[in-house]
N, C-alpha and C positions, 0 to 999 in steps of 0.2 A: 631680068627683073622678075622676081617671084610675084605671083598674084595670089592673093588670099580672098577666099569668099567673104563678101561683105555681110556683116550681121544685119538682119532686118531691123529697121528702126522700130522702137516700141510704138504700139498703136496708142494714139492719143484720143482723148474724149471719153465720154461716158460709155460704159458697157452696153452692148446691144439690148440685153435684157432690161436694163434700167430705162433705156430709151423707150422700149415697147411698154413698159409699165406706166411711165409718165404719159405717153401718148394715149394709152387706154384711159387713164384717169381724166385727162383733158377732154377726151370725147364724151365720157360719161357725164362729166360736170356740164358740158355744153348741151348735151341731150337733156339733162334734167331741167335746165332753164328753159329750153325750147318746149318740152312737154308741158311744163307748168304754165307757160305763157300761151301756147297755141293748142294744146291738147294733142292726143295721139294721131287723130285723123289728119290734122292740119300740119303736122310736123314731118317734113320730108328728110330723107338721109342727106340730101343736098344742103338743106338748111343747117343740119347739125354739123356737117363737114365745114360749111362756111364759118360757123361760130367757133369751131375747134381749130380753124386755120389748117385743115388737112384736106387732101384730095378725097373724092368719093372712093377711089380705089383703095386708099389707105384705110378708110373707115371700114370697107368690106373685108379687108384683110383681118380686121379685129373682131367684127361682128357680121354674122351671116345675113341678117336682115333686120328690119325695124323692130320686130317682136323681140328678137334676141337683145337688141339694144335697150328696149324698154324694160325687159327683165333685169338687165344689168343695172339700170338705173334704180329700180325698186330694191334689188339686193344691196346695192351700195348705200342706199339711204334708209333702209328699214330700221336702222338703229334709232331713228327719229321717233319711231313708234313704240318700241320696246327696248329698254336698256338691259338686254340679256346677251351673254351670260353675266352673272353677278360675281364680284370678288369672292374667292373661296372662303376667306376668313371674316366675311362681313357679319357683323352682329347688330341685329335690329329686330324689332317686333314684326310679327307677320304682316300687320297692316302697313307699317312704315316701309317694309321691304316692297310690298305691292305698290305703294305710292311712288316709290323710286323706280320700279320696274316700268310703270306706266307713265313716268316722267310728268307727274302731276305738279311738282313744284320747280318749274323751270322759268327762265327769263321770258320777257315778252317777245323778244326776237326769236328764241327757240320755239315758243308757242306757235308763232306764225309759220315757221319752217315746218313744224309737224302738221299743222293744219293744211298746208299746201300739198304735201306729199299724200296725206290721207285723202283729201278731196280729189287729187289726181287719180289715185288708186280706185276709189269707189266710183267716181264718174266714168272712168274708161272701162272698168270691169262691167258696169251696167250697159254701156253702149256696145261693147265688144265682148260678149261672153266667151268667145274662143280665146281671147287675150287673157281673161281670168283663168281659164283652164291651163294655158301655157305657163302662167306664173307659178301655178302649183305643181305642174309637171316638171318644170325646170328647177323647182325648189327655191326660186327667188323669194317666195313667201313661205316663211316657216314660223311665223309668230305663234300660232297656236301650239305647235309642236314643242317650240323652245319653252313656252310657259308650262306645258305639261311636264316637261323634263324638270323644270325648277320645282313645281309642286311636289313631284315625286321625290326629289332630292332633299327639299327643305325640312321635311318632317315625315320620315317613313313610319312613324308610330300612329298615323291616322287610320291605318288599317282600311284603306280605300278598296272598295269592291271594284272588279273589272269594269272598265268604262267610266268610272266616276271622275277620274282625273281629267278625261276629255270633256266631260260635262261641265266640271267646275271651271276649267280653262275657257270654254266657250261662254259660260255665264259671265265671267270677269271681263272677257273681250267685248261682249255685247253691252255690258254696263258702261265700259269706258268709251269705246269707239262708236257705239250707238249714240251716245250723248254728244260726242265731239263731231260726228259727221252729219247728224240730223239738225243740229242747232243752226240757226242763222249765223252768219259770220259775225263774230264778236268784234265790236268796233272800238272798245276801250278796255283798259285793264280791269275796271270794276266788273264788267260783264264776264270777262274771262275768270276772274276769281270766283264769281258766283257759279259759273258752270263747274269749275274744278271742285268747289265746295260740295255741290250736289253729287258729283261723282264719288268723292270720298265717302260721303254719307251712305251712298248706295252699296259701296264695297263693304263698309262696316256692317250694314244690314244683312248683306249676303253672308258674311263670315259668321255672324251671330246665328243666323238662321240654319246654317249647316253644322253649328256646334264647334266651330274652330275658335270662337271668341266668346267670352262671357258677356252677359247682358250689359255689364258696366264698362267693358273695355272700349277704348276709343273715345270716351266722353270727356 
């Protein structure tokens, strides 16, 4: 009786890369909730692993330490702060585009999500300066750079002098996030609308002041 080599049965289940991606997303989502609730200092990798339903060994296969995990969380959720990059064919006025970039007209739920990640970043960066340094070194935080790129792209006819783009991006971020981070937590929609209204007016004042809008624009 002749014997023939048996064909290997096809591997079933999801590809390994898909499993790894899914596991990474689960860990990041679990870490995000833990950091928001407990803070960086009080969040252990064991707690994150428990929430993600994975072993600590599995967690460390994906992230080298808690700082790397925190940076991954910030990178994953930074879109809550700035909606960049923008669609290539987007047509809108300068001020409207900036309102969209800074997500000023969002739902109440989205507002609370942004407030949570913003307060997390500002609080932990103040408590752990080395963590703030790590976020920039790992490029988990690139908000200013992305805004600078957009300002340079949106209108090259501004003839900006060297360094001006960085200054303008910094001014805009100070206007928006300075107001959002330093305000007491808004407890109702009316308070949130008032904060957003003030931020919009400040942006318009800045744009008029640097000559990018006429005095009557935005009124």
